[in-house]
C-alpha positions as CSV (number, residue, x, y, z in Angstrom):
1,M,-0.7,-17.8,-8.2
2,N,1.8,-16.6,-5.6
3,T,3.9,-13.8,-7.1
4,R,6.3,-11.3,-5.5
5,P,4.4,-8.1,-4.7
6,I,5.4,-5.0,-6.5
7,F,6.5,-3.4,-3.2
8,M,9.4,-5.9,-3.0
9,E,10.8,-5.3,-6.5
10,E,14.3,-3.7,-6.7
11,W,13.1,-0.8,-8.8
12,W,10.3,0.0,-6.3
13,M,12.7,0.0,-3.4
14,D,15.1,2.3,-5.4
15,A,12.2,4.7,-6.0
16,V,10.6,4.8,-2.5
17,C,14.0,4.8,-0.7
18,A,15.6,7.5,-2.9
19,G,18.1,9.3,-0.7
20,K,17.9,6.6,1.9
21,A,19.8,3.3,2.2
22,W,18.1,0.0,1.4
23,Q,19.7,-3.4,1.0
24,Y,19.0,-7.1,0.9
25,I,19.9,-8.3,4.4
26,L,19.0,-11.9,3.3
27,P,18.0,-13.2,-0.2
28,E,14.4,-12.1,-1.0
29,M,14.4,-9.7,2.0
30,P,14.8,-6.0,0.9
31,C,14.9,-3.6,3.9
32,L,15.1,0.1,4.4
33,M,17.8,0.8,6.9
34,R,17.6,4.0,8.9
35,K,20.3,5.5,11.2
36,R,20.4,8.4,13.6
37,W,23.2,9.0,16.1
38,W,24.1,5.6,17.5
39,M,20.9,3.8,16.6
40,R,20.0,1.9,13.5
41,W,16.6,0.4,12.6
42,I,14.6,-1.2,9.8
43,T,11.2,0.1,8.9
44,M,8.7,0.4,6.0
45,P,9.3,2.9,3.2
46,Q,6.7,5.5,2.4
47,Q,3.7,4.3,0.2
48,T,4.8,0.7,0.6
49,Q,2.4,-1.9,2.0
50,I,4.5,-5.0,2.0
51,G,8.0,-5.9,3.0
52,G,9.8,-8.6,5.0
53,M,11.0,-11.7,3.2
54,W,9.1,-13.1,0.2
55,V,8.5,-16.9,0.1
56,D,6.5,-19.0,-2.3
57,T,3.7,-20.1,0.0
58,N,2.8,-22.9,-2.4
59,T,6.1,-24.7,-1.8
60,C,7.4,-23.4,1.6
61,T,7.1,-26.1,4.2
62,V,6.7,-25.6,7.9
63,T,10.3,-26.7,8.5
64,Q,11.6,-24.2,5.9
65,A,9.5,-21.4,7.3
66,H,10.9,-22.1,10.8
67,D,14.5,-22.2,9.4
68,L,14.0,-18.9,7.5
69,A,12.5,-17.1,10.6
70,T,15.5,-18.3,12.6
71,Q,17.9,-16.9,9.9
72,I,16.0,-13.6,9.9
73,D,16.3,-13.4,13.7
74,A,20.0,-14.2,13.7
75,K,20.6,-11.5,11.0
76,L,18.7,-8.8,12.8
77,R,20.7,-9.5,16.0
78,E,23.9,-9.5,14.0
79,L,23.0,-6.0,12.7
80,K,22.7,-4.7,16.3
81,L,19.5,-2.9,15.5
82,A,17.6,-0.7,17.9
83,Y,14.2,-1.6,16.3
84,Y,12.7,-3.7,13.6
85,Y,9.3,-3.3,11.8
86,Q,8.1,-4.8,8.5
87,Q,4.7,-5.8,7.1
88,Y,4.9,-9.3,5.5
89,P,3.0,-10.5,2.4
90,V,-0.5,-11.9,2.6
91,G,-0.3,-15.6,3.5
92,S,3.3,-15.6,4.6
93,P,4.0,-18.2,7.3
94,L,7.0,-16.2,8.6
95,P,5.2,-13.8,11.0
96,M,3.9,-16.6,13.2
97,E,7.3,-18.3,13.2
98,M,8.9,-15.0,14.3
99,K,6.3,-14.6,16.9
100,A,7.5,-17.9,18.4
101,L,10.9,-16.3,18.5
102,G,9.8,-13.3,20.6
103,Y,8.6,-10.8,18.0
104,K,5.3,-9.1,18.0
105,A,3.1,-10.2,15.1
106,K,0.2,-7.8,14.6
107,E,-2.8,-8.6,12.4
108,R,-3.5,-6.0,9.7
109,I,-6.3,-6.0,7.1
110,T,-6.4,-5.2,3.5
111,Y,-9.5,-5.4,1.3
112,R,-9.5,-7.4,-2.0
113,I,-11.8,-8.4,-4.8
114,D,-10.2,-11.5,-6.4
115,D,-12.8,-12.3,-9.1
116,L,-13.4,-9.6,-11.6
117,S,-14.5,-11.9,-14.5
118,D,-18.2,-10.9,-14.2
119,L,-18.3,-7.1,-13.9
120,D,-22.1,-7.1,-13.4
121,K,-21.7,-9.5,-10.5
122,V,-18.9,-7.3,-9.0
123,I,-21.2,-4.3,-9.2
124,G,-24.1,-6.4,-7.8
125,N,-22.0,-6.9,-4.7
126,F,-21.7,-3.1,-4.1
127,S,-23.8,-1.9,-1.2
128,K,-27.1,0.0,-1.9
129,N,-25.3,3.2,-0.8
130,K,-22.5,2.7,-3.4
131,K,-25.0,2.0,-6.1
132,R,-26.9,5.2,-5.2
133,Q,-23.6,7.1,-5.4
134,L,-23.0,5.6,-8.9
135,Q,-26.4,6.9,-10.0
136,K,-25.4,10.4,-8.8
137,A,-22.2,10.2,-10.9
138,L,-23.9,9.5,-14.2
139,S,-23.0,12.9,-15.5
140,L,-19.3,12.3,-14.7
141,H,-16.7,10.4,-16.7
142,A,-13.2,8.9,-16.2
143,E,-10.0,10.1,-17.8
144,R,-6.6,8.3,-18.0
145,D,-4.4,11.2,-19.1
146,M,-4.0,13.3,-16.0
147,S,-0.3,14.2,-15.6
148,I,1.5,13.2,-12.5
149,E,2.2,16.9,-11.7
150,D,-1.5,17.7,-11.9
151,F,-2.3,14.7,-9.7
152,Y,0.1,15.9,-7.0
153,R,-1.4,19.4,-7.2
154,F,-4.9,18.0,-6.9
155,H,-4.0,15.8,-4.0
156,T,-2.3,18.7,-2.2
157,L,-5.4,20.8,-2.6
158,C,-7.7,18.0,-1.4
159,M,-5.6,17.6,1.8
160,A,-5.5,21.4,2.3
161,S,-9.3,21.6,2.1
162,K,-9.3,19.2,5.1
163,G,-6.8,21.2,7.0
164,R,-4.1,18.5,6.5
165,K,-0.7,18.3,4.7
166,I,0.1,15.8,2.1
167,S,2.3,13.0,3.4
168,Y,4.8,12.7,0.6
169,S,6.8,15.2,-1.5
170,R,6.4,16.1,-5.1
171,E,9.9,14.8,-5.7
172,F,9.0,11.4,-4.1
173,L,6.1,10.9,-6.4
174,L,7.9,12.0,-9.6
175,V,10.7,9.5,-8.9
176,L,8.2,6.7,-8.1
177,N,6.2,7.4,-11.2
178,R,9.2,7.6,-13.5
179,K,10.4,4.2,-12.4
180,A,6.8,2.7,-12.4
181,Q,6.1,4.0,-15.9
182,R,9.4,2.5,-17.2
183,A,8.1,-0.8,-15.8
184,D,4.6,-0.2,-17.2
185,R,3.2,-0.6,-13.7
186,A,1.3,2.7,-13.0
187,Q,-1.7,4.7,-14.1
188,V,-3.3,8.0,-13.0
189,L,-7.1,7.8,-13.1
190,S,-9.4,10.8,-12.7
191,I,-13.1,11.5,-12.5
192,C,-14.2,14.7,-14.2
193,N,-17.3,16.7,-15.0
194,A,-18.3,17.7,-18.6
195,D,-16.1,20.8,-18.3
196,G,-13.0,18.8,-17.3
197,E,-13.0,19.8,-13.6
198,V,-11.5,17.0,-11.5
199,Y,-13.7,15.6,-8.7
200,A,-11.5,12.6,-7.7
201,A,-8.3,10.9,-8.7
202,A,-6.2,7.8,-7.9
203,Y,-2.7,6.7,-8.5
204,L,-2.8,3.0,-9.3
205,V,0.1,0.5,-9.4
206,W,0.1,-3.2,-10.2
207,D,2.2,-6.4,-10.2
208,D,1.5,-9.6,-12.0
209,E,-1.4,-10.5,-9.7
210,Y,-3.0,-7.4,-8.2
211,M,-3.8,-3.8,-9.0
212,Y,-3.4,-1.6,-5.9
213,Y,-5.5,1.4,-5.1
214,L,-2.4,3.2,-3.8
215,I,-3.2,6.9,-3.5
216,P,-6.9,8.0,-3.9
217,C,-7.9,11.6,-3.4
218,F,-11.3,13.4,-3.5
219,S,-12.5,17.0,-3.7
220,K,-14.2,17.9,-0.5
221,E,-16.4,20.3,-2.5
222,H,-17.8,17.5,-4.6
223,R,-17.9,14.8,-2.0
224,D,-21.7,14.2,-2.6
225,S,-21.2,13.8,-6.4
226,G,-20.7,10.1,-6.4
227,A,-17.2,10.6,-7.9
228,G,-15.6,8.4,-5.2
229,A,-17.7,5.4,-6.1
230,L,-17.2,5.9,-9.8
231,L,-13.4,6.2,-9.2
232,V,-13.4,2.8,-7.6
233,L,-15.5,1.3,-10.3
234,E,-13.2,2.6,-13.1
235,A,-10.2,1.4,-11.2
236,I,-11.8,-2.1,-11.0
237,K,-12.5,-1.9,-14.7
238,L,-8.9,-1.1,-15.5
239,A,-7.7,-4.1,-13.3
240,R,-10.2,-6.3,-15.2
241,E,-8.8,-5.1,-18.5
242,K,-5.3,-6.2,-17.4
243,G,-6.5,-9.6,-16.1
244,L,-5.7,-8.6,-12.5
245,K,-7.3,-8.8,-9.1
246,F,-8.0,-5.7,-7.1
247,D,-6.5,-4.7,-3.7
248,F,-7.7,-1.5,-1.9
249,E,-4.2,-1.5,-0.3
250,G,-5.7,-1.8,3.1
251,S,-6.6,0.5,5.9
252,M,-6.8,0.1,9.7
253,R,-9.1,3.1,10.0
254,R,-12.7,2.1,10.6
255,G,-14.3,4.7,8.3
256,I,-12.0,3.8,5.3
257,A,-12.4,0.1,6.0
258,N,-16.2,0.4,6.0
259,H,-16.0,2.3,2.7
260,Y,-14.0,-0.5,1.1
261,R,-16.3,-3.2,2.4
262,Q,-19.2,-1.5,0.7
263,F,-17.7,-2.4,-2.6
264,G,-18.0,-6.1,-1.8
265,A,-14.3,-6.4,-1.0
266,T,-13.2,-9.3,1.2
267,P,-11.2,-8.5,4.4
268,T,-7.8,-10.2,4.0
269,V,-5.3,-10.6,6.8
270,Y,-1.6,-10.0,6.7
271,Y,0.8,-9.3,9.5
272,S,3.3,-6.8,10.7
273,V,6.4,-8.1,12.6
274,E,8.0,-5.8,15.2
275,K,10.7,-6.0,17.8
276,L,12.3,-3.4,20.1
277,F,15.9,-4.4,20.7
278,R,17.1,-1.3,22.6
279,W,15.0,0.6,25.2
280,P,16.3,4.1,24.2
281,F,14.4,3.7,21.0
282,A,11.2,3.2,22.9
283,I,11.8,6.5,24.7
284,A,12.3,8.2,21.4
285,L,9.0,6.8,20.1
286,A,7.2,7.8,23.3
287,I,8.2,11.5,22.9
288,N,7.3,11.4,19.2
289,W,10.8,12.0,18.1
290,L,10.6,9.5,15.3
291,K,7.0,10.2,14.2
292,N,8.0,10.5,10.5
293,L,10.6,7.8,10.3
294,R,8.4,4.9,9.1
295,F,8.4,6.5,5.7
């Protein structure tokens, strides 16, 4: 199966780009267009793993991929951009074709479990450490009725306990969830104790092929409870119920990547494609002027 990722659906782009301009610059290529002063650039929206142009890898020939990359390059130059950055779908042939045209194609990694048919086998592939954590979590249970407002408050508290700020606004999540719920593509999952206290939670979304572990969060106070391992297991169970595969939604951070590998997930390569067209944009990046503009 080779289906269009949820991150490239029109309703998703409407949600994550609320208040910002997005458009199809070519068929099957939705883009978030940003502008400040005299510069325009294309970048990835917040909480969005995949962008670029979607092609059916089962039918796209080498010649077609080359022609499409050439069309993308011509369109980006026509737009007179200062900068371009998108992360292309797993298996897309376009990043390598665009690399041949002078773009940077950088390898990124997501972690996937594609076969959930035998749950015992899936759990058997967990590391000894994750299995021990599940034993610690025997007194905990999963809930599927946490409100989106409560999820946001919980995530905010989790980040504050680590001395960090949450990376998205309440309004952003409410808009995303409203549109995702209309499409029946989202679920909040939480892990609680017998008194209903939340130890961990995750915001999950899915398309026709994968469930994505989009926004997980964990209470620092209960980090040794095993709630994190149980949260992943319950998310996998939900994906299995829906006949889907499971995608941890990737991370290039070593600690998070190691955490995902311990659930028996397979590292899966995809690529970002990047090009700097105007040198003043590089200066802006260097002085951190645009540090929040990949949202």
